[in-house]
C-alpha positions, 0 to 999 in steps of 0.5 A: 527483468530478473531471474528467481535465482537472484531473489533474496528473501528476508523471511520472518520465521516462527521459532520454537521458544522455551519461554515467552516474555510476559504479555505486559512487555514488548520484546524488541528483536533487532535485525541490526544486532542479528546481522552483526553476527552475519557480516557478509549479509550485513555488508552486502545485502544484495549478494546473490544466492544468500538469504537472511532469516531473521528469527522472530517469535510472532506472538501476540506479545509483539515483536519489533525488527529494528532496521538500521537507518539508511540500510538498503535491503535488496530482496523480497520480504514475506510476512506470512499468515502465521506471523502476526504482531510483527513490526518493521521500524526504521528512522523516517528521517533516514529510512531503511529501504527494502527494494526489489524489481519483480513485475507481474510478468516475472516468471516464478519457480513454477515457470508461471508469471508471478502476477500482481499477487506474488510479485510485490517487494513486501507482502504482508499476509499476517494480521496486526502488522506495523511498518514505520519509517521504512521505504518499500520500493519496486524499482522495475522501470516505468513502461516495462512490459508485464504490467504492474510493478507492485511495491506493497501487497497487504492482505492481512487485516489490522495493518498499520503504516506510519511515515512510510514511502511506498514507491513503484516505477510503473503501474500499481504501487500499493496492492491493498488486497484484503482486510482493514488497513491504516496508512498515516502520513505515508507517501505513495508514488506510482503510475496507473492504479497507484492504489488498487485492490479490495481492502477497506482502508483509511489513508490519513494525511498521506501524499499520493503522487500519480505519474505517467507510465508509458505502458498505460493510457491514463494515470489513475490514483485508485482502482477499487472493487468489491469482493462482496455484492456491489455497493448499494448506497451510504447504508453500505458503510454498516455492512461488515463486508463493505469495502472501499478506500477513504482518503482524509487530509491527503494531497493528490498530485501529478508526478513527473510527466503527468497523465496521458493528458497531463491529468490524474484521475481519482479512480477507475471503476474496477468491474461494476463496484467501486467505493472511494471517498476523499475528505479534507483533501487537497487536489493539487493539480488538475485532478479529475474524478472520473470513471474508467471504462475500457481504455476510455475515461467516462462517467460510470453507467447509472446503477453500476455501483461505482461511487466517488464522493468528496467532502470539504476538499480543496484545490484546482482538482476539486473545481474540475470535479464540480465541472464533471457534475457526477462525483457526489459532494457529501454533506457529512464526511463523518463516516469516512473522515475518522478511524471508525471507517476501519473500526480503528479505535479497537486496534490502531496503536501509536507508532513505534519510536524511530530506530536510533 
């Protein structure tokens, strides 16, 4: 548990510029260079009562913050709604780390608990955000009182994450809050509800590790629900308001300790509507696709709106799913196994080059 006094904010601020570069050029703003003029902050990024304000003109031209490989920034990062087209990049082989340890129970400046909305280490509310080769971590210990320990909350749309590691010590690593999101070759490591929220997101080639959290009863990979009326069937994929998670070419694993019964459950039906599909995914351990009602793992009620589908998946977890007899085995994975699930063909760009 921490006090707000010690929180450091790496805040991306909108500067007033006399002129902007031509639209054809992408300007790179190096955080490493900026910090070189602020040696105290650069060498002791966890010094108390300091703040790093990296100036970024958040214009559609695109701006990149190059994070020094291996550098640890112990602070919270907020990319606000007015700062679109911002990229944080490092080196996937030696990534920069952004880490903090707030929980949902941590008190804010207003004296109220932060909840899972305000407690994330990295919060992205802007559109067209990109992170590449960065570790985003919440190192609050497993079993800490206060519920979720969110590492990443993403609420802006058209956000992309390439070769990032997103890790939480306890419940809820990724709060996939709102909008369309793309996760490519990322590692997501968390306890119960490792990935949860209302987003419409495609997880492509990711490794998801769900681990036992002493504060929870079970270990679940996903907890998804709709803000719109409940999902009514496959035709829902054409509804712009339709939300859900699609996992393609991923691996689903059990972390150290396993779940309460040494299993990981693919998801829990959050409220009465939940849509999650797994295609060409390796379920490396005894992964069981079963709903979560109260504190019991059981099949969601008929007509509840909960939908879990599998397409050409493999591994021992798939055999467990067949034994359960209710996770839908799809005959056509196309609507979910490509970037069209998130209209990605209109906005997903190649990842940036790694930071030297």
